[in-house]
C-alpha positions in Angstrom: 0.2 -0.1 0.1 2.9 2.5 0.8 4.5 1.8 -2.6 1.2 2.6 -4.5 0.9 5.8 -2.5 4.5 6.5 -3.2 4.0 5.9 -6.7 0.8 8.1 -7.0 2.7 11.0 -5.4 5.7 10.5 -7.8 3.5 10.7 -10.9 1.6 13.7 -9.5 4.6 15.6 -8.9 6.0 14.7 -12.4 3.1 16.3 -13.8 3.6 19.3 -12.2 6.9 19.7 -13.5 6.2 19.0 -17.1 8.7 20.9 -19.5 7.3 23.6 -21.6 7.5 21.6 -24.7 5.5 18.8 -23.2 2.8 21.3 -22.1 2.7 22.7 -25.5 2.1 19.1 -27.0 -0.5 18.6 -24.4 -2.6 21.8 -25.2 -2.4 21.1 -28.9 -3.5 17.5 -28.5 -6.5 18.8 -26.6 -7.2 21.5 -29.3 -7.0 18.6 -32.1 -9.4 16.3 -30.1 -11.8 18.9 -29.8 -11.7 19.9 -33.4 -11.9 16.5 -34.6 -14.6 15.0 -32.1 -16.5 12.2 -33.4 -14.0 11.3 -36.2 -11.6 8.2 -35.9 -8.1 9.7 -35.8 -4.7 9.3 -34.3 -2.0 11.6 -33.4 1.6 11.0 -32.2 2.6 12.9 -29.3 6.3 11.8 -29.6 6.3 13.3 -33.2 4.7 16.4 -32.0 7.3 17.0 -29.2 10.2 16.2 -31.7 8.8 18.8 -33.9 8.0 21.5 -31.3 9.7 24.8 -32.1 10.2 27.8 -30.0 9.2 31.0 -31.8 9.5 33.4 -29.1 9.9 33.3 -25.3 6.3 32.8 -24.8 5.2 31.1 -28.1 5.7 27.6 -29.5 4.6 25.9 -32.6 4.1 22.3 -33.6 3.8 21.0 -37.1 2.6 17.2 -37.0 0.4 14.7 -38.7 -3.1 13.4 -37.9 -4.1 10.0 -39.3 -7.7 9.3 -39.9 -9.2 5.5 -39.9 -5.3 4.2 -39.3 -5.0 0.7 -40.4 -8.1 0.9 -42.6 -8.3 0.8 -46.3 -9.5 4.4 -46.2 -6.7 5.5 -44.0 -5.6 9.0 -44.9 -3.5 11.8 -43.0 -3.4 15.5 -42.9 -0.7 17.8 -41.5 -1.6 20.3 -38.9 0.0 23.4 -37.4 -0.5 24.5 -33.8 0.5 27.4 -31.9 0.4 27.9 -28.2 1.3 30.9 -25.9 2.5 31.0 -22.5 1.6 33.6 -19.8 4.7 35.8 -19.5 3.7 36.8 -16.1 2.9 33.2 -14.9 4.7 30.5 -16.4 2.8 27.9 -14.3 -0.5 28.7 -16.0 -1.6 26.2 -18.8 -0.6 27.7 -22.3 -3.3 28.9 -24.5 -3.8 27.4 -28.2 -4.0 30.7 -30.2 -3.9 29.0 -33.6 -4.6 25.5 -35.2 -5.0 24.8 -38.8 -5.3 21.6 -40.8 -3.9 21.5 -44.2 -6.4 19.6 -46.2 
């Protein structure tokens, strides 16, 4: 039981210290999921993380790919661009998605 509590605490603390790049990926994943609600799709968080670019001290941009109906005969893919902005006065606040565009 003690190990389970320690593991849960470690996971919670790790989430609090997430790097800005990971926080940008998380925000973009949420935005993509909201835009594509009801569709069968997959996005690769590792690819998004690898393609995260710092545009300024407070802005990050991610260009990646979303796969529709992956593994099915009708599989297709589209690229997308997502930009997030961090609060310059409070780095602990969640970043805000300021732009998301799918290249159809």
